[in-house]
C-alpha positions in Angstrom: -0.6 -1.0 -6.9 -2.1 0.3 -9.5 -1.5 -1.3 -13.1 -1.4 1.1 -16.3 -2.1 -0.6 -19.5 -1.2 2.0 -22.2 -2.3 0.0 -24.9 -5.5 -0.6 -24.1 -5.9 2.6 -21.8 -6.9 1.0 -18.8 -6.0 1.7 -15.4 -6.6 -1.0 -12.9 -6.8 -0.4 -8.9 -7.3 -2.8 -6.1 -9.2 -2.3 -2.9 -9.5 -5.0 -0.2 -12.4 -5.4 2.4 -10.5 -6.4 5.7 -12.4 -7.4 9.2 -13.0 -10.1 11.6 -15.1 -13.2 10.6 -18.5 -12.7 9.8 -18.5 -8.7 10.1 -19.9 -8.6 6.5 -17.0 -7.9 3.9 -18.8 -10.4 1.5 -22.6 -8.9 2.4 -20.9 -5.4 1.1 -19.8 -7.0 -2.1 -23.1 -8.9 -3.1 -24.6 -5.9 -2.3 -22.7 -3.9 -4.8 -23.0 -6.5 -7.4 -26.7 -6.6 -7.2 -27.0 -2.9 -7.6 -24.1 -2.2 -9.8 -25.1 -1.7 -13.6 -24.6 -5.0 -15.7 -22.4 -3.6 -18.2 -19.8 -2.0 -15.4 -19.5 -5.2 -13.5 -17.6 -8.3 -14.0 -18.8 -11.5 -12.4 -18.3 -12.0 -8.4 -16.3 -14.6 -7.5 -17.0 -16.4 -4.2 -15.3 -19.2 -2.3 -17.6 -19.9 1.0 -17.8 -23.0 3.0 -21.1 -24.6 4.0 -21.6 -22.1 6.8 -21.4 -19.2 4.1 -18.1 -18.2 5.6 -15.6 -16.6 3.2 -13.0 -19.5 2.5 -10.1 -18.0 0.1 -11.2 -14.6 -0.9 -14.0 -12.7 -2.7 -13.4 -11.0 -5.9 -15.7 -8.3 -7.5 -14.2 -6.1 -10.6 -16.1 -2.7 -11.4 -15.5 -0.5 -13.9 -15.8 3.4 -12.7 -15.7 4.7 -16.3 -13.6 7.0 -18.0 -10.8 9.1 -16.2 -8.3 11.2 -17.9 -8.8 9.0 -21.1 -8.1 5.5 -19.1 -11.1 3.1 -18.7 -10.6 2.9 -14.9 -11.4 -0.3 -13.5 -11.5 -1.3 -9.5 -10.9 -5.1 -8.3 -12.9 -5.6 -4.8 -11.3 -8.4 -2.9 -12.5 -9.4 0.5 -10.1 -11.6 3.0 -11.2 -14.5 5.0 -12.0 -13.4 8.4 -10.8 -16.5 10.2 -7.4 -16.5 11.6 -6.8 -20.0 10.6 -6.5 -18.3 7.2 -3.8 -15.6 7.5 -1.5 -16.6 4.7 -4.2 -15.7 2.8 -5.3 -12.7 4.0 -1.5 -11.7 3.2 -1.8 -13.0 -0.3 -4.9 -10.9 -1.1 -3.6 -7.7 0.7 -0.6 -7.6 -1.4 -0.6 -4.8 -3.8 -3.5 -3.1 -2.6 -3.9 0.6 -3.2 -6.6 1.1 -0.4 -8.1 -0.8 2.3 -11.9 -0.6 4.0 -11.8 -1.9 7.4 -15.2 -3.4 8.2 -15.8 -3.6 11.8 -18.8 -5.5 13.7 -20.5 -3.0 15.7 -21.4 -5.7 18.0 -20.0 -5.1 21.8 -19.1 -8.7 21.8 -17.0 -8.2 18.8 -14.7 -5.3 20.0 -11.9 -7.9 20.7 -12.3 -9.6 17.3 -12.2 -5.9 15.5 -9.0 -4.8 17.5 -7.2 -8.1 16.5 -8.0 -7.6 12.8 -7.2 -4.3 12.9 -3.5 -5.1 14.8 -3.3 -8.2 11.9 -4.0 -5.6 9.2 -1.2 -3.7 10.3 1.3 -6.3 10.8 0.6 -7.4 7.6 0.9 -4.2 5.7 4.2 -3.8 7.9 5.4 -6.9 6.2 5.1 -5.6 2.7 6.8 -2.5 3.6 3.6 -0.6 4.0 1.9 1.2 6.8 -1.7 2.1 7.5 -1.1 5.5 8.0 0.3 5.9 5.0 -2.3 4.3 2.5 -5.9 5.4 1.5 -7.9 3.6 4.6 -11.9 3.9 5.4 -13.6 2.5 8.4 -17.0 1.0 8.0 -19.0 0.5 11.3 -21.5 -2.8 10.4 -24.6 -4.4 11.6 -25.8 -0.8 13.0 -29.2 -2.2 13.0 -28.3 -4.6 15.7 -29.6 -4.3 19.7 -25.9 -4.9 20.7 -24.5 -2.3 18.5 -21.9 0.2 20.2 -22.5 3.9 19.9 -20.3 5.4 17.1 -18.2 7.5 19.3 -17.0 4.3 21.2 -16.2 2.5 18.0 -14.4 5.6 16.8 -12.1 5.8 20.0 -11.2 2.3 19.6 -11.0 2.1 16.2 -10.1 5.1 14.4 -7.2 7.2 16.1 -6.3 8.6 12.8 -9.6 10.1 12.3 -10.1 8.4 8.8 -13.3 8.7 7.5 -15.8 6.4 8.9 -19.5 5.1 8.3 -22.3 3.3 9.6 -23.8 0.6 7.7 -26.2 -2.1 7.5 -24.6 -3.9 4.5 -27.7 -6.3 4.0 -29.9 -3.4 3.2 -26.9 -1.1 1.6 -27.0 1.6 4.2 -23.7 3.2 3.9 -22.3 0.5 1.6 -22.1 2.7 -1.5 -20.8 5.8 0.6 -17.8 3.6 2.3 -16.5 2.7 -1.4 -17.3 6.2 -2.6 -15.0 7.7 0.2 -12.2 4.7 -0.5 -12.3 5.3 -4.3 -11.8 9.3 -4.0 -8.9 8.4 -1.5 -7.5 6.0 -3.8 -7.4 8.6 -6.6 -6.3 11.2 -4.6 -3.3 9.2 -3.7 -2.5 7.8 -7.3 -2.4 11.8 -8.3 0.0 12.3 -5.5 2.2 9.8 -6.7 2.5 11.1 -9.9 
């Protein structure tokens, strides 16, 4: 849910990166942080375990300039991928204006992708939201790995609604910015339609 501060003329929007464990959600944020102009980003907050797995969430604030006289800021969040942190996923997802689902392209990770996508739908339903009613983008990450499934197979399994989908290799940045731009565009259009 967007937050508008009329006093400071700021619009704040929240986008959540969702997906199974070790799919590349945090890597997306690290890449964006490394490439975003320093004066247009805040500090990245990341709580990880010793094995580099997200423990609670990651957070990266980005400024997108001015739109209709309002400074527009996005808060990018990731959820922990492990099922053990299900309550945290719900909390991070609350009041999201849009979702980027990061799928692991490897064949052996398809069950984890499907489980995480179902989990996302369940958590949204608990908040009286539906995936087909909110800005939603799919990213097929790890396209550079030998066991990556063809995009057509991933799309058939994960994208029956035909939302925007992107191939990515998050450590190199391939597809990362394109994914975010598509999500931002959908969030803005959704906000415009709510007015």
